[in-house]
Backbone bond lengths (Angstrom), bond angles and torsions (degrees), N, CA, C in turn:
res aa  C-N    CA-C-N  psi(-1)  N-CA   C-N-CA  omega(-1)  CA-C   N-CA-C  phi
1 X - - - 1.517 - - 1.464 107.98 -
2 X 1.441 117.62 -29.71 1.552 114.45 -176.92 1.594 104.75 -75.83
3 X 1.392 122.22 -31.42 1.380 120.56 -179.21 1.646 108.37 -70.23
4 X 1.195 116.61 -40.96 1.488 117.84 172.17 1.437 114.46 -58.39
5 X 1.398 118.03 -42.90 1.485 114.70 -175.02 1.515 106.61 -74.29
6 X 1.313 121.79 -31.17 1.382 126.97 -179.01 1.579 108.16 -63.88
7 X 1.439 114.82 -44.23 1.409 120.75 177.05 1.577 112.88 -61.49
8 X 1.246 114.33 -45.02 1.470 120.59 -178.41 1.554 108.05 -66.25
9 X 1.291 121.07 -39.87 1.532 122.11 173.11 1.431 115.87 -66.12
10 X 1.315 118.57 -33.86 1.476 122.14 172.09 1.473 110.35 -66.38
11 X 1.411 120.42 -43.81 1.476 126.14 -177.30 1.463 107.60 -57.54
12 X 1.419 117.10 -52.09 1.473 125.50 -178.33 1.555 113.21 -61.87
13 X 1.366 116.54 -32.93 1.445 117.75 176.22 1.586 112.01 -72.55
14 X 1.363 115.59 -39.36 1.329 116.06 176.83 1.520 115.53 -68.31
15 X 1.175 110.90 -40.40 1.626 118.39 170.29 1.469 109.95 -51.61
16 X 1.321 113.16 -53.53 1.561 118.97 -172.74 1.527 106.74 -60.90
17 X 1.289 121.41 -45.03 1.364 126.82 178.96 1.604 115.12 -54.53
18 X 1.385 106.89 -56.82 1.519 118.16 176.89 1.484 112.55 -56.88
19 X 1.300 115.56 -35.75 1.561 119.83 -176.52 1.577 109.20 -73.98
20 X 1.355 116.56 -22.00 1.512 113.16 165.57 1.381 123.27 -59.27
21 X 1.388 115.47 -16.88 1.501 120.42 -177.46 1.573 107.70 -113.81
22 X 1.220 118.54 12.00 1.479 123.89 173.83 1.522 110.86 -84.34
23 X 1.415 116.67 129.04 1.386 124.32 -168.03 1.586 113.18 -62.43
24 X 1.294 108.74 -45.08 1.503 116.51 -177.65 1.523 113.04 -71.57
25 X 1.371 116.77 -40.08 1.536 116.44 166.39 1.399 121.30 -63.24
26 X 1.307 115.19 -28.33 1.484 117.57 175.10 1.633 109.27 -66.81
27 X 1.390 116.08 -39.70 1.318 120.09 175.29 1.675 113.44 -64.05
28 X 1.269 112.93 -32.96 1.377 117.88 -179.89 1.476 108.55 -72.46
29 X 1.238 115.66 -43.79 1.563 120.39 -179.41 1.608 108.13 -62.50
30 X 1.232 117.35 -32.44 1.487 120.81 -178.25 1.546 114.66 -66.41
31 X 1.355 115.60 -21.04 1.480 123.81 -173.73 1.633 104.16 -75.20
32 X 1.306 116.87 157.53 1.408 125.32 177.48 1.503 107.27 -97.99
33 X 1.348 115.48 159.12 1.415 118.35 169.40 1.585 115.48 -64.67
34 X 1.299 114.68 157.90 1.469 118.75 179.51 1.545 115.36 64.34
35 X 1.371 114.98 20.81 1.438 114.79 178.60 1.535 106.85 -87.88
36 X 1.383 115.39 167.09 1.461 123.60 179.95 1.575 105.61 -105.84
37 X 1.383 121.86 115.95 1.355 127.34 -175.37 1.544 108.14 -116.47
38 X 1.300 113.38 138.60 1.487 127.94 174.79 1.545 108.50 -103.06
39 X 1.312 121.32 119.82 1.410 121.61 169.74 1.476 115.91 -111.79
40 X 1.295 110.24 102.42 1.479 123.18 -169.04 1.545 106.71 -78.13
41 X 1.358 114.77 119.96 1.491 117.65 -178.09 1.570 107.79 67.02
42 X 1.288 111.25 54.85 1.497 118.71 -172.16 1.492 116.59 -70.11
43 X 1.351 115.43 -13.33 1.533 118.33 -177.85 1.569 113.76 49.63
44 X 1.319 113.64 -136.09 1.428 114.19 174.87 1.468 120.30 -85.10
45 X 1.395 116.85 17.72 1.492 122.66 172.34 1.499 119.34 79.49
46 X 1.352 111.24 23.83 1.543 118.56 176.38 1.553 110.71 -51.56
47 X 1.442 115.92 -46.84 1.444 113.21 178.92 1.462 115.93 -66.43
48 X 1.254 116.93 -35.18 1.472 119.72 -176.32 1.511 110.14 -67.14
49 X 1.393 116.21 -35.04 1.416 118.75 179.23 1.530 111.43 -63.68
50 X 1.236 115.25 -44.75 1.529 117.53 174.90 1.539 113.36 -63.32
51 X 1.281 113.27 -46.82 1.515 116.55 179.54 1.572 113.29 -62.17
52 X 1.314 113.75 -41.42 1.460 114.94 176.70 1.502 119.41 -70.92
53 X 1.320 113.20 -18.69 1.492 119.24 167.71 1.486 111.78 -68.87
54 X 1.354 118.78 -29.32 1.498 121.69 179.12 1.567 106.42 -92.25
55 X 1.209 125.24 -36.70 1.409 128.19 -168.33 1.525 108.15 -136.82
56 X 1.381 118.08 92.07 1.419 126.97 -166.39 1.520 110.33 -74.43
57 X 1.351 118.23 -16.84 1.543 118.52 -176.80 1.546 110.82 -110.66
58 X 1.279 120.14 13.84 1.535 120.68 171.96 1.553 110.72 -59.57
59 X 1.353 115.06 145.25 1.401 118.14 165.67 1.490 108.30 -95.11
60 X 1.397 118.75 129.76 1.422 124.04 -173.61 1.483 109.86 -121.75
61 X 1.399 114.31 112.83 1.506 121.84 172.22 1.412 108.37 -101.72
62 X 1.466 114.76 124.91 1.610 117.20 176.02 1.470 109.38 -115.21
63 X 1.360 110.07 146.04 1.424 120.21 170.66 1.476 116.27 -119.72
64 X 1.291 126.08 149.43 1.364 121.11 169.45 1.617 102.79 -166.56
65 X 1.276 109.98 165.87 1.549 120.72 -168.21 1.582 105.41 -79.00
66 X 1.279 115.01 -20.00 1.564 120.44 178.15 1.421 113.98 -129.82
67 X 1.307 117.06 145.80 1.554 122.95 179.10 1.572 107.84 -53.19
68 X 1.263 113.38 139.41 1.489 114.02 -178.64 1.599 103.61 -119.15
69 X 1.325 113.51 104.05 1.468 116.39 -173.34 1.429 111.76 -82.31
70 X 1.283 119.24 -16.48 1.565 120.45 -178.58 1.632 109.76 -99.30
71 X 1.411 117.83 10.29 1.417 119.58 176.05 1.537 113.81 -65.79
72 X 1.389 110.44 135.28 1.483 112.87 179.19 1.499 114.45 -59.11
73 X 1.273 114.42 142.55 1.496 124.22 -176.09 1.562 119.85 -53.14
74 X 1.372 113.20 -17.12 1.471 115.95 -178.16 1.592 113.18 -88.03
75 X 1.436 109.62 -0.86 1.531 111.80 170.59 1.520 115.34 -84.39
76 X 1.305 117.96 144.00 1.413 120.17 172.37 1.669 99.91 -100.94
77 X 1.345 118.36 119.09 1.459 116.14 -165.30 1.565 110.72 -120.48
78 X 1.205 112.87 138.67 1.517 121.74 169.23 1.473 113.96 -128.67
79 X 1.391 111.77 145.91 1.476 115.01 -176.18 1.611 102.62 -93.36
80 X 1.333 121.76 119.54 1.366 127.60 -177.87 1.592 111.14 -139.66
81 X 1.329 117.02 135.05 1.469 116.56 167.82 1.550 110.52 -88.27
82 X 1.262 115.50 109.61 1.431 120.02 -174.13 1.592 112.30 -64.38
83 X 1.274 113.54 -22.75 1.567 115.01 177.67 1.579 105.36 -68.30
84 X 1.228 122.39 -9.00 1.531 121.81 175.28 1.380 110.05 -72.33
85 X 1.339 115.57 -22.06 1.579 115.30 -177.07 1.519 117.68 75.10
86 X 1.244 117.05 10.35 1.421 124.74 175.73 1.592 119.58 -118.80
87 X 1.204 119.14 126.71 1.413 127.40 -177.84 1.581 110.61 -107.69
88 X 1.269 118.57 123.29 1.566 122.67 -174.84 1.550 111.91 -82.43
89 X 1.295 114.97 57.47 1.426 120.10 178.51 1.567 109.89 -141.07
90 X 1.246 112.97 156.59 1.488 118.97 175.43 1.519 115.69 -73.77
91 X 1.345 114.80 165.43 1.401 119.49 -178.03 1.635 113.09 -66.33
92 X 1.198 112.01 143.08 1.462 124.05 177.03 1.482 115.21 45.35
93 X 1.385 110.81 58.47 1.433 122.84 -168.92 1.544 111.84 -99.01
94 X 1.437 114.24 -43.34 1.528 123.78 -170.78 1.445 115.82 -91.88
95 X 1.201 120.68 140.54 1.461 130.31 169.51 1.470 112.18 -82.72
96 X 1.361 116.15 -28.02 1.491 115.12 178.85 1.411 105.48 -160.53
97 X 1.461 115.70 153.51 1.339 125.97 179.45 1.575 115.84 -126.18
98 X 1.292 120.44 129.75 1.422 125.34 -177.72 1.545 106.34 -111.95
99 X 1.403 115.37 123.18 1.405 123.71 -172.38 1.553 104.21 -139.75
100 X 1.397 116.75 82.71 1.436 123.01 -176.05 1.539 113.71 -118.77
101 X 1.320 108.19 122.43 1.529 114.59 178.59 1.462 113.23 57.73
102 X 1.300 118.60 42.88 1.368 127.31 171.70 1.487 118.07 -120.65
103 X 1.414 114.65 -47.14 1.401 121.75 -176.38 1.570 114.81 -50.41
104 X 1.318 114.05 -34.87 1.451 117.56 -179.85 1.532 112.34 -78.33
105 X 1.288 119.78 -0.34 1.514 122.17 167.80 1.469 113.32 -97.66
106 X 1.316 123.09 -7.91 1.404 125.46 -172.50 1.419 108.31 -89.34
107 X 1.396 118.23 152.44 1.517 123.00 -178.95 1.594 102.39 -105.56
108 X 1.230 120.40 -23.71 1.521 123.04 176.95 1.507 116.68 -130.26
109 X 1.366 118.13 57.98 1.300 121.11 -174.85 1.502 118.30 -66.48
110 X 1.319 118.06 -26.52 1.438 128.15 -171.43 1.611 106.53 -61.76
111 X 1.313 112.08 -45.09 1.539 112.47 -175.53 1.510 115.44 -65.54
112 X 1.404 111.09 -19.41 1.434 119.19 -177.24 1.441 110.88 -69.46
113 X 1.431 111.57 -26.53 1.447 117.30 -168.54 1.668 113.77 -63.64
114 X 1.287 115.94 -37.77 1.445 115.88 176.63 1.637 113.60 -65.58
115 X 1.303 110.16 -29.86 1.509 112.35 -178.58 1.511 110.17 -74.06
116 X 1.390 111.26 -41.41 1.571 114.93 172.70 1.495 110.70 -50.08
117 X 1.440 115.09 -51.57 1.437 112.60 -178.59 1.560 111.30 -59.67
118 X 1.321 115.47 -39.39 1.567 121.71 -172.92 1.501 108.65 -55.52
119 X 1.325 116.00 -45.81 1.462 118.00 -171.58 1.589 111.34 -84.03
120 X 1.288 115.00 -13.23 1.513 114.70 177.17 1.556 111.96 -82.32
121 X 1.341 115.04 136.32 1.436 119.07 176.01 1.588 105.76 -77.07
122 X 1.325 110.94 170.48 1.523 118.91 172.71 1.513 106.99 -60.42
123 X 1.354 118.41 126.46 1.418 122.17 174.64 1.457 114.61 91.94
124 X 1.400 116.37 -0.98 1.438 124.72 -179.43 1.660 103.35 -75.67
125 X 1.349 109.29 152.99 1.597 117.38 -176.25 1.530 105.43 -124.17
126 X 1.374 107.57 152.60 1.549 114.34 171.02 1.394 113.99 -130.28
127 X 1.250 119.27 148.39 1.476 130.58 176.00 1.450 109.53 -120.46
128 X 1.529 108.69 121.00 1.468 114.55 -176.66 1.550 103.29 -121.52
129 X 1.440 111.53 137.15 1.581 110.47 177.11 1.400 103.31 -139.99
130 X 1.314 119.29 143.73 1.515 130.14 -176.59 1.448 114.42 -159.79
131 X 1.318 120.55 163.12 1.440 116.29 -178.43 1.499 108.41 -78.23
132 X 1.399 111.67 148.00 1.291 121.28 -175.36 1.529 110.37 -74.25
133 X 1.330 118.91 153.44 1.537 121.45 -174.05 1.573 111.35 -63.53
134 X 1.341 113.86 -19.28 1.487 117.69 176.28 1.456 116.17 -73.99
135 X 1.291 119.33 -8.99 1.373 127.28 179.95 1.627 110.38 -72.02
136 X 1.383 114.29 -16.05 1.433 116.90 176.79 1.497 107.31 -79.72
137 X 1.383 123.32 -4.80 1.380 122.95 176.19 1.675 116.13 -113.14
138 X 1.387 102.78 4.79 1.486 113.75 175.87 1.451 108.80 -67.36
139 X 1.378 124.07 149.87 1.392 126.01 173.19 1.561 114.09 -61.27
140 X 1.310 118.44 143.83 1.435 115.02 179.19 1.632 103.85 -99.82
141 X 1.267 113.01 83.89 1.416 125.48 -168.57 1.533 111.35 -63.41
142 X 1.384 120.18 121.20 1.357 130.27 -177.97 1.502 115.45 -75.13
143 X 1.312 120.39 6.02 1.381 125.35 -169.97 1.635 107.44 -76.20
144 X 1.371 112.55 109.03 1.465 124.52 176.52 1.685 107.41 49.28
145 X 1.291 114.79 60.85 1.460 117.21 176.85 1.613 116.03 -53.94
146 X 1.202 112.90 -27.68 1.507 121.42 -175.28 1.464 107.48 -61.54
147 X 1.483 121.28 -21.48 1.368 120.99 -175.45 1.566 108.56 -93.09
148 X 1.237 120.58 0.65 1.422 131.08 171.64 1.521 106.93 68.56
149 X 1.371 119.30 -151.95 1.487 123.62 -175.68 1.542 112.59 74.35
150 X 1.411 117.02 120.42 1.520 119.53 -170.75 1.505 116.03 -86.05
151 X 1.156 118.30 142.08 1.535 121.68 171.55 1.552 98.89 -103.07
152 X 1.411 124.29 -56.72 1.453 118.52 -178.97 1.517 108.03 -93.10
153 X 1.301 117.06 157.57 1.473 127.45 -175.03 1.537 109.30 -46.50
154 X 1.458 109.90 -50.67 1.432 112.71 -168.89 1.603 108.92 -89.05
155 X 1.248 116.87 13.75 1.451 118.12 164.89 1.566 117.37 -56.50
156 X 1.474 107.80 -33.71 1.305 120.53 176.30 1.543 110.16 -88.38
157 X 1.301 122.23 107.77 1.440 122.62 -177.60 1.476 119.00 -65.60
158 X 1.451 113.13 -10.88 1.498 117.88 171.51 1.400 117.22 -92.28
159 X 1.374 120.07 -1.49 1.492 122.40 169.94 1.466 111.86 -69.49
160 X 1.307 117.45 136.30 1.408 124.93 -179.59 1.564 113.05 -108.86
161 X 1.231 118.34 -42.03 1.525 122.65 -167.72 1.635 108.17 -155.91
162 X 1.335 112.00 119.19 1.559 118.89 170.70 1.429 110.22 -80.27
163 X 1.425 114.34 143.76 1.481 118.10 -176.72 1.496 108.90 -112.00
164 X 1.352 114.03 149.60 1.496 127.15 167.31 1.435 108.90 -87.64
165 X 1.348 116.76 160.91 1.490 123.49 170.92 1.520 111.85 -53.01
166 X 1.316 112.03 -46.34 1.488 115.89 -173.88 1.588 108.90 -72.70
167 X 1.269 115.49 -32.66 1.383 120.85 178.84 1.599 111.36 -67.12
168 X 1.246 116.56 -37.96 1.506 121.61 173.69 1.547 108.79 -70.43
169 X 1.266 122.44 -34.53 1.366 124.97 176.01 1.474 112.64 -60.34
170 X 1.409 110.53 -42.99 1.471 115.25 -176.12 1.600 111.88 -73.85
171 X 1.258 108.32 -30.66 1.576 113.08 173.20 1.397 115.59 -59.22
172 X 1.343 115.73 -41.36 1.432 124.25 -173.75 1.519 111.06 -78.68
173 X 1.343 118.20 -30.63 1.414 119.06 174.07 1.423 118.30 -93.47
174 X 1.356 116.80 -40.03 1.426 116.86 -179.82 1.484 116.53 -81.83
175 X 1.392 118.51 -42.19 1.498 124.68 -177.73 1.530 108.33 -87.08
176 X 1.287 119.73 -33.48 1.476 117.69 -170.02 1.630 106.08 -104.00
177 X 1.268 117.85 -16.48 1.360 119.79 -179.68 1.538 116.98 63.86
178 X 1.381 109.23 35.21 1.594 115.83 -175.99 1.563 106.03 -106.96
179 X 1.389 110.42 170.70 1.418 115.76 173.14 1.574 110.12 -104.08
180 X 1.299 116.83 121.43 1.466 124.52 -166.79 1.553 105.31 -73.25
181 X 1.303 119.89 127.98 1.555 122.04 178.92 1.584 103.71 -98.97
182 X 1.258 124.98 -40.84 1.394 125.69 -173.21 1.550 110.19 -156.81
183 X 1.400 114.59 132.34 1.433 124.58 169.04 1.588 105.21 -122.08
184 X 1.324 114.04 135.38 1.392 119.98 175.04 1.379 120.84 -175.02
185 X 1.293 117.45 -175.05 1.652 124.29 178.50 1.517 103.32 -90.77
186 X 1.300 112.49 140.97 1.436 120.90 178.67 1.546 117.32 -78.02
187 X 1.356 115.52 3.35 1.429 122.43 -170.23 1.626 105.43 -60.06
188 X 1.312 113.25 127.66 1.480 117.66 175.52 1.483 103.78 -92.37
189 X 1.326 117.10 107.33 1.481 121.65 -174.85 1.603 110.85 -63.13
190 X 1.327 111.35 -43.14 1.465 118.36 -175.91 1.580 111.29 -61.15
191 X 1.270 117.16 -25.16 1.489 120.89 178.95 1.502 113.84 -84.78
192 X 1.255 119.88 -7.51 1.443 118.72 -175.22 1.495 121.24 -57.51
193 X 1.439 115.55 -41.66 1.487 117.86 171.83 1.483 109.49 -54.17
194 X 1.290 116.98 -49.11 1.563 118.06 -175.47 1.408 114.80 -66.51
195 X 1.414 118.06 -24.58 1.522 122.67 178.63 1.547 108.06 -64.45
196 X 1.310 117.60 -36.10 1.413 122.57 -175.98 1.552 107.73 -64.70
197 X 1.263 116.58 -43.67 1.495 123.86 -179.20 1.521 110.26 -68.95
198 X 1.381 115.17 -39.17 1.525 123.99 -173.53 1.571 103.98 -71.03
199 X 1.283 112.60 -41.99 1.586 120.00 -177.14 1.641 104.54 -63.53
200 X 1.274 118.88 -47.40 1.528 121.79 -179.11 1.442 105.45 -64.27
201 X 1.277 123.14 -45.83 1.406 121.32 -177.45 1.515 113.41 -64.01
202 X 1.389 119.76 -37.22 1.377 123.60 179.18 1.502 110.23 -67.73
203 X 1.391 118.98 -40.10 1.339 117.78 -179.84 1.758 113.92 -68.13
204 X 1.391 107.53 -35.04 1.380 111.58 176.07 1.546 124.68 -72.75
205 X 1.356 105.88 -18.33 1.491 119.61 178.36 1.496 111.45 -107.10
206 X 1.169 120.72 2.21 1.552 126.11 -178.23 1.484 115.18 58.86
207 X 1.427 113.34 42.58 1.508 119.44 -171.84 1.534 102.86 -113.18
208 X 1.313 116.72 101.84 1.493 119.56 -176.97 1.574 111.46 -66.68
209 X 1.330 113.57 -35.19 1.494 115.20 -178.81 1.482 113.64 -59.24
210 X 1.465 121.92 -40.98 1.264 123.89 179.32 1.613 111.32 -68.89
211 X 1.252 111.74 -35.96 1.513 116.88 174.34 1.466 111.89 -58.54
212 X 1.355 115.10 -51.93 1.478 124.71 -174.27 1.584 108.42 -64.91
213 X 1.279 117.16 -41.00 1.510 125.16 -175.85 1.541 107.30 -63.56
214 X 1.311 116.80 -46.07 1.500 121.30 179.82 1.676 107.81 -75.71
215 X 1.178 114.86 -33.99 1.539 113.36 -175.25 1.610 106.52 -69.20
216 X 1.387 114.99 -44.28 1.311 115.23 -178.66 1.603 116.66 -53.24
217 X 1.238 113.79 -35.98 1.426 121.03 -178.63 1.569 112.57 -77.02
218 X 1.390 112.46 -41.65 1.450 119.47 177.85 1.629 109.66 -66.66
219 X 1.369 116.65 -37.40 1.405 121.72 -175.40 1.603 111.09 -79.20
220 X 1.341 114.67 -32.32 1.356 118.20 -173.81 1.573 110.61 86.13
221 X 1.278 108.43 45.00 1.565 118.70 -169.69 1.497 114.12 -61.53
222 X 1.367 121.29 -31.19 1.389 127.19 -166.44 1.574 110.13 -119.59
223 X 1.320 116.45 151.20 1.486 122.29 166.21 1.375 107.54 -125.46
224 X 1.405 117.25 164.71 1.350 121.77 -177.96 1.546 112.68 -148.73
225 X 1.302 119.90 157.19 1.457 125.35 -178.66 1.438 111.41 -135.88
226 X 1.377 120.01 137.38 1.393 123.43 170.62 1.525 111.21 -121.08
227 X 1.318 116.62 130.83 1.393 122.01 -175.97 1.552 114.22 -135.20
228 X 1.268 117.92 157.39 1.517 116.10 178.73 1.544 110.09 -129.19
229 X 1.229 120.04 154.01 1.429 123.81 -179.76 1.690 104.26 -100.33
230 X 1.292 106.33 116.54 1.544 116.08 -174.89 1.542 111.69 -102.38
231 X 1.329 119.10 -20.94 1.448 116.54 178.08 1.389 113.45 -100.51
């Protein structure tokens, strides 16, 4: 029991250290308590769970195209098709916007930009994350396909368009009217040695999710952008 407890403590410590270098979690930590946050395409609320663990008093509004029955109770949820380009909120309402792994699923993301700007108050920030355009050239790995999880961009049949760093920059500037603070790759450099171990473990245990999780970081599968509304 003691060895199990020690191992769990070590795992949590390593995870905590690695998360210090995670781009999205850095953004979450930069937010203040009591802020109003919009989670665009919130899904099951994975972002909100991490954010709430850091800031227990944030107000979280979630939007998604389908009802989310397993969404945590601290979310205020509305069903919205983001391709409509209309957000059901008043002007200058939110302090922060989370927009992760959604833009690549939209057919008309550009008209959503003005709405994002409208609902952000002055000084509000946005975090956008999406697959890098290079994922269109990644191998479509046939390792236990029945476990799902994409290697290649088009492994996910709902993906519409991959984005480049400059394309993401232009979306934030031209469509959203925001000032870009950072554009980059989400690769966590500190995690790389662990990824090699996790990748091998995933292959040996026939666990595609482990293999994909480590491959994404090793390959630099995702890009991100952070921008602020200054006007």
